[in-house]
N, C-alpha and C positions, 0 to 999 in steps of 0.2 A: 199101522201104517201098511197102505198098499203100494207097493211101487209099481207104475207102469213098463210095458213092455217096450223093447225099441220097436217095434211096430207102431205103438201108439206115442211116444217122442218123435216120433219122423210124421205123425198125424199131427200133433201141436205144432212140429216147426212149423208145415206146410201151410198152419191158417196164417201165421205170423207173415207173409210172402205176397209183399202187395201187387196190384195189379200194373203190371208194366216192367218188372222190373227183369233185368238178368241178373242170372243163379249161377255159383260154378260151384258143382256137388262132389265132393270125396270122394275118393275112394273107402270101399266100405259100407261101415250103415250111414253114410248120410245119402248114397244114391236112392236107399228106399222114397225120399223126401217125394222123388218122381212118381210115384204111384200114388199121394196125397192130395194133388195140387187142384183146387177146386175146378171145375172145368168152366164156370163163368167168368176166371179171369184168365188173363193173357201173359201166362208168364214163361221167357225164353231162357234154356238151359243150356249153359253151354260145357262143354269138357276140351279138357287142355289139348286131347291127341287132335283135338281141329273138327268139332263138332259144335253146330249152334241151332235148336229148335228140337232138340229131344222130348218126347215122348216117354211115356209109364214103359215100363219094363212087357217085352212082349209075352203074350198067351202061349202055352205049352204047346211046343212041336213048330210055332211060327217063328222061333229064332233064325237071325242072318248073322253068323257070324262074320261076314266082313262091315257090319256093322253095329263097332262097340263101342260100349266109352274109356275111359282112361284107364278103368279097372279090367279091361277086358270083357267086362259084360255085356253080355245080346242087348241094343237098345231099340227103340223105335224114332223116325222122326219125323216130325208134325209136318204140315204141309207149311210150308215156304221156309223150310228148313237147308241149311248148307253146309257144305265142306270146305276144310280148307287146310293150308301148310301147317303144318305144330308150331312152325317159327311167328305164324299171323297171329296161332292161339297165344303163345306167349306173348307178345306186343300186346291183344286185348288184355290179359291177365296183369300186366306189367304198369299197362297205359291209363292205369285206371275207369277203362270200360264197365265193369262188372262191380253190380249195385251189389252185390251178397255173393260170401262163399262159405257154404257150409263142410266140416270137416271134423274128425274126429281130433279125439288128444288125451296122450297120457297124465298132464297137469293143465290147468289155470292157473295164474294166480291173481289173486284181488287185484292186479294192476293192470290185468288183459293183456299181459306175457303168455305165451301159447308154447309149450314144446309137446310136440305130436308123431317124434320120426326115432328115437331114440331112449331106450330104458337104460342103456349099458350093459342088459343082462350080456351073463357069456354066454354065445352063440348066435345072440342076437344081431340079423342082417340089417344095419341101419337105412334106411329106405327115405331121405327127405323127399326126392320126387319135385312135385313142383307147387308143393305147399307153402313155402318162403316166396313164393313169386305171388302166390293167392292172398298171402297173410299181408303181405306188406301190397299189396294193387288192389284188391277188392276195398266198395266205402265200408262197409261192415264186415266184421266173418263172425257169423254164427259156430256156437259147437255144440257137438251131439256126443253123450259120453255119460256111462253111468255113472253117478255119484262117489263113489267108492272102488277100491281094487276089491280083486277076491279074498283079501287081510283084513279089509275092512278100512284103510285109511283113506283119508278125502283125495279125488282128482281135482279137486275147488281147493286151494292152499293158499297161504301169505306169499308164500317165495316159491317157486318153481326150483328143485331139484335136478331134475331132467335137462338135459341141451336143450337150448331155445330154438324154434324156429320164426318166433316173431318177438318184438317187445310190442306192447301198448295197443296191441293192435284187434283185442278181441273184443262184441258187442254184446252179442249175448252167450249164456251157456244154457243149454237144455239136457236136462237129467232126467233118472227116473223118478226123482222124487221133488222135483220141482224147475222152473224157470229162474233165471239169473241175469240181470243185466248190472254190467260191468260199468258203473259211472269214472266220471274226474275223480283223483282222489283217492285211488282204492277205497268208493265207497260199491259194496255190493249190495243191489237192492234185486229183493223177491217181488217176482212179479206176479208168478203165478203156482201154489203150494200144490202141485198136483196128484202127490200122495195124500193131502190131509194131514202132513205129520203137525204143523202146527210150528210156531216161532220157536220155542224152547227147544224142542227133537230137531230142528234144524240147524240151531247156533250148537247143537252139542253133533251134530254129525259131519259138519263143516271146520269146525271149532275155529270159525271166522264172528266177527260181530256183524250180523246182516240188518239191512234196512227193510222194513214192510211198509 
């Protein structure tokens, strides 16, 4: 089994974003998706700090630190892009105006529950940010994460054990091993075995009953 890289996870997810979608890319790994969006698709990237119409990351040496995303990373702005108040951005997020948000996660349950803001570890600094607003307001929530923790435990679980960000909100989970669709009734469907692991290995890694 050959696990794919974080960059390849971003590339795989970018392929599934449809023409005309308005998309929020969460802090961290999800921001890489902007670099792999197809040039022939018109896709509108929104950032919770008040930007709509972001492009890919700037070339080295061309960064403008007055133009950043919610994670304070420098970004580019496409023709027709706009800037607005933080409160207006949250109205957009909470009002159901985002087609997709892409977030990282510590755990996702088979029911679509999301935990991505605290593990409860000593010394950890919990910071939910706008994740709850995105999870509740976006029409579809896509998750990017490695399938397993460093200690080998699956992050795709029967029930989340970490504090929840949102209930039954996740649509898809993109990992270094496979892409999983979360369907009603706790059904987890493998839509792309990106590592070639095979059904039995995927069941072993997740500990879940899967549909292929």
